[in-house]
LOTOR-296919 format. One line per field, with one value per residue (C-alpha): residue number from 1; residue in one letter; chain; x, y, z. Coordinates in nm, 3 decimals, always signed. Example, Ala and Ser with C-alpha at 12.3 -4.5 7.8 and 13.67 -1.06 7.14 Angstrom:
BEGIN
resi [1,2] $
resn [A,S] $
chain [A,A] $
east [+1.230,+1.367] $
north [-0.450,-0.106] $
up [+0.780,+0.714] $
! end
This chain:
BEGIN
resi [1,2,3,4,5,6,7,8,9,10,11,12,13,14,15,16,17,18,19,20,21,22,23,24,25,26,27,28,29,30,31,32,33,34,35,36,37,38,39,40,41,42,43,44,45,46,47,48,49,50,51,52,53,54,55,56,57,58,59,60,61,62,63,64,65,66,67,68,69,70,71,72,73,74,75,76,77,78,79,80,81,82,83,84,85,86,87,88,89,90,91,92,93,94,95,96,97,98,99,100,101,102,103,104,105,106,107,108,109,110,111,112,113,114,115,116,117,118,119,120,121,122,123,124,125,126,127,128,129,130,131,132,133,134,135,136,137,138,139,140,141,142,143,144,145,146,147,148,149,150,151,152,153,154,155,156,157,158,159,160,161,162,163,164,165,166,167,168,169,170,171,172,173,174,175,176,177,178,179,180,181,182,183,184,185,186,187,188,189,190,191,192,193,194] $
resn [M,N,D,R,P,E,S,Q,A,G,A,P,E,S,A,P,V,E,P,A,A,A,E,T,P,Q,A,E,P,Q,E,Q,E,Q,V,E,Q,D,L,A,Q,L,L,A,E,A,E,A,K,R,D,E,Y,L,D,I,A,R,R,A,Q,A,D,F,E,N,Y,R,K,R,M,A,A,E,V,Q,A,A,A,L,R,G,K,A,E,V,V,R,G,F,L,P,V,V,E,S,F,E,R,A,L,E,H,A,G,I,D,G,D,A,D,P,S,D,E,A,D,A,T,K,Q,G,W,L,L,T,Y,R,D,L,T,R,A,L,A,S,A,G,V,A,V,V,D,P,K,G,E,K,F,D,P,N,Q,H,E,A,L,S,M,V,Q,V,E,G,A,E,A,G,V,V,V,E,V,M,Q,K,G,Y,Q,F,D,G,H,L,I,R,P,A,R,V,V,V,A,S] $
chain [A,A,A,A,A,A,A,A,A,A,A,A,A,A,A,A,A,A,A,A,A,A,A,A,A,A,A,A,A,A,A,A,A,A,A,A,A,A,A,A,A,A,A,A,A,A,A,A,A,A,A,A,A,A,A,A,A,A,A,A,A,A,A,A,A,A,A,A,A,A,A,A,A,A,A,A,A,A,A,A,A,A,A,A,A,A,A,A,A,A,A,A,A,A,A,A,A,A,A,A,A,A,A,A,A,A,A,A,A,A,A,A,A,A,A,A,A,A,A,A,A,A,A,A,A,A,A,A,A,A,A,A,A,A,A,A,A,A,A,A,A,A,A,A,A,A,A,A,A,A,A,A,A,A,A,A,A,A,A,A,A,A,A,A,A,A,A,A,A,A,A,A,A,A,A,A,A,A,A,A,A,A,A,A,A,A,A,A,A,A,A,A,A,A] $
east [+9.715,+9.472,+9.446,+9.122,+8.807,+8.580,+8.316,+8.517,+8.677,+8.307,+8.259,+8.425,+8.190,+7.924,+7.979,+7.635,+7.462,+7.542,+7.273,+7.052,+7.076,+7.089,+6.707,+6.668,+6.667,+6.426,+6.227,+6.199,+6.055,+5.800,+5.734,+5.769,+5.519,+5.326,+5.360,+5.306,+4.980,+4.899,+4.987,+4.731,+4.437,+4.500,+4.544,+4.193,+3.993,+4.193,+4.025,+3.710,+3.662,+3.797,+3.584,+3.270,+3.362,+3.371,+3.018,+2.904,+2.992,+2.907,+2.580,+2.572,+2.672,+2.364,+2.113,+2.251,+2.236,+1.843,+1.763,+1.902,+1.723,+1.402,+1.475,+1.501,+1.206,+1.047,+1.110,+1.019,+0.678,+0.631,+0.683,+0.509,+0.187,+0.232,+0.244,-0.012,-0.244,-0.168,-0.265,-0.626,-0.657,-0.614,-0.886,-1.200,-1.019,-1.003,-1.350,-1.510,-1.328,-1.425,-1.794,-1.736,-1.632,-1.884,-2.174,-2.012,-2.019,-1.721,-1.501,-1.194,-1.003,-1.065,-0.811,-0.796,-0.741,-1.053,-1.247,-1.364,-1.488,-1.147,-1.293,-1.394,-1.035,-0.849,-1.065,-0.987,-0.581,-0.567,-0.780,-0.535,-0.187,-0.399,-0.402,-0.074,+0.127,-0.088,+0.050,+0.414,+0.380,+0.291,-0.063,-0.322,-0.661,-0.874,-1.163,-1.278,-1.651,-1.623,-1.416,-1.480,-1.513,-1.211,-1.350,-0.967,-0.993,-1.357,-1.650,-1.939,-2.264,-2.559,-2.572,-2.849,-2.966,-2.845,-2.907,-2.625,-2.420,-2.226,-2.323,-1.992,-1.856,-1.858,-2.129,-2.105,-1.844,-1.995,-1.670,-1.363,-1.050,-0.685,-0.344,-0.057,+0.288,+0.105,-0.101,-0.479,-0.574,-0.887,-1.157,-1.388,-1.679,-1.902,-2.242,-2.185,-2.402,-2.566] $
north [-12.549,-12.337,-12.030,-11.908,-11.991,-12.253,-11.999,-11.853,-12.190,-12.311,-12.006,-12.104,-12.397,-12.200,-12.088,-12.240,-11.917,-11.880,-12.144,-11.944,-11.612,-11.861,-11.889,-11.515,-11.473,-11.671,-11.594,-11.225,-11.237,-11.399,-11.102,-10.819,-10.995,-11.016,-10.659,-10.554,-10.763,-10.600,-10.204,-10.267,-10.423,-10.110,-9.861,-10.009,-9.930,-9.633,-9.549,-9.658,-9.444,-9.181,-9.232,-9.314,-8.926,-8.742,-8.945,-8.813,-8.485,-8.433,-8.529,-8.269,-8.058,-8.095,-8.080,-7.751,-7.604,-7.788,-7.658,-7.316,-7.310,-7.381,-7.134,-6.860,-6.911,-6.983,-6.634,-6.533,-6.696,-6.488,-6.138,-6.189,-6.352,-6.046,-5.856,-5.941,-5.912,-5.516,-5.535,-5.654,-5.405,-5.117,-5.302,-5.160,-4.794,-4.883,-4.971,-4.691,-4.408,-4.594,-4.537,-4.194,-4.092,-4.307,-4.151,-3.799,-3.839,-3.847,-4.062,-4.249,-4.292,-3.876,-3.633,-3.446,-3.117,-3.138,-3.110,-2.805,-2.881,-2.890,-3.107,-3.370,-3.308,-3.365,-3.715,-3.823,-3.742,-3.910,-4.185,-4.159,-4.186,-4.476,-4.715,-4.618,-4.667,-5.027,-5.082,-5.014,-5.293,-5.519,-5.508,-5.527,-5.548,-5.873,-5.729,-6.007,-5.903,-6.060,-6.349,-6.657,-6.804,-6.981,-7.057,-6.996,-6.622,-6.556,-6.658,-6.689,-6.479,-6.628,-6.714,-6.542,-6.591,-6.291,-6.269,-6.318,-6.355,-6.683,-6.994,-6.950,-6.584,-6.342,-6.072,-5.841,-5.803,-5.776,-5.682,-5.661,-5.949,-5.811,-6.011,-5.987,-6.031,-6.280,-6.426,-6.423,-6.264,-6.225,-6.313,-6.150,-6.175,-6.210,-6.308,-6.584,-6.612,-6.982] $
up [+11.283,+11.134,+11.342,+11.180,+11.344,+11.328,+11.151,+10.965,+10.820,+10.743,+10.536,+10.238,+10.257,+10.201,+9.869,+9.786,+9.747,+9.370,+9.301,+9.457,+9.267,+8.945,+9.009,+9.125,+8.733,+8.658,+8.960,+8.881,+8.521,+8.704,+8.956,+8.713,+8.543,+8.812,+8.912,+8.559,+8.542,+8.848,+8.767,+8.457,+8.654,+8.883,+8.584,+8.384,+8.743,+8.769,+8.422,+8.475,+8.802,+8.617,+8.298,+8.581,+8.731,+8.413,+8.297,+8.649,+8.563,+8.232,+8.366,+8.629,+8.420,+8.147,+8.430,+8.568,+8.151,+8.132,+8.482,+8.359,+8.067,+8.228,+8.492,+8.188,+8.037,+8.356,+8.449,+8.061,+8.076,+8.448,+8.289,+7.994,+8.243,+8.420,+8.165,+8.035,+8.320,+8.340,+8.015,+8.097,+8.305,+8.057,+7.842,+7.955,+7.986,+7.678,+7.606,+7.852,+7.565,+7.342,+7.445,+7.572,+7.170,+7.069,+7.253,+7.233,+6.849,+6.831,+6.543,+6.715,+6.415,+6.300,+6.326,+6.670,+6.502,+6.332,+6.607,+6.682,+7.055,+7.252,+7.510,+7.228,+7.157,+7.438,+7.451,+7.122,+7.162,+7.515,+7.326,+7.051,+7.342,+7.547,+7.178,+7.025,+7.372,+7.434,+7.028,+7.111,+7.450,+7.161,+7.200,+6.886,+6.859,+6.737,+6.543,+6.355,+6.179,+5.805,+5.844,+5.998,+6.300,+6.492,+6.777,+6.881,+6.869,+6.936,+7.138,+6.958,+7.182,+6.889,+6.580,+6.354,+6.021,+5.773,+5.451,+5.152,+5.484,+5.415,+5.691,+5.995,+5.934,+6.152,+6.161,+6.402,+6.716,+6.983,+7.169,+7.036,+7.111,+7.224,+7.193,+7.370,+7.167,+6.978,+7.286,+7.308,+7.626,+7.543,+7.225,+7.005,+7.166,+6.857,+6.662,+6.385,+6.052,+6.020] $
! end
């Protein structure tokens, strides 16, 4: 009667595939919601990791900047210490010149052209050049005679009673002090009125 094989004959009866398709629209929104939630969670995790890595990068950059500034300051301080040591080495030379000029009866502040003796004139010119070179390099003399004693700038060698002098005032400078770039490199050694 029917020339069709049985497998084909039963095919029209297997039409209940449509109800499964009817279930798909209902299941699809739930799956899509789940996928959106999963994607939102993954996005949130990725953003959190990104923020963490950005924070690490910012901290590393700030640490490096602080390190660079600290190293620059240390290099500058080391250079200043080195220059101060060189200046300290010249102080005995300056003081020897001053003693030699004093022994020869030459005023260190006098005009060299006023000196008749060529040797003394040469000493005075050399002393003047040396003190000018030190001054142009940032060296300043600390000569506190008549000033109030300052333990940060002066070293008291003794205290004496001086009539008419206020207590705590420097009455004699035994050895001048020196500053280099505003920093004390040697305190003035002084006698203070009591």
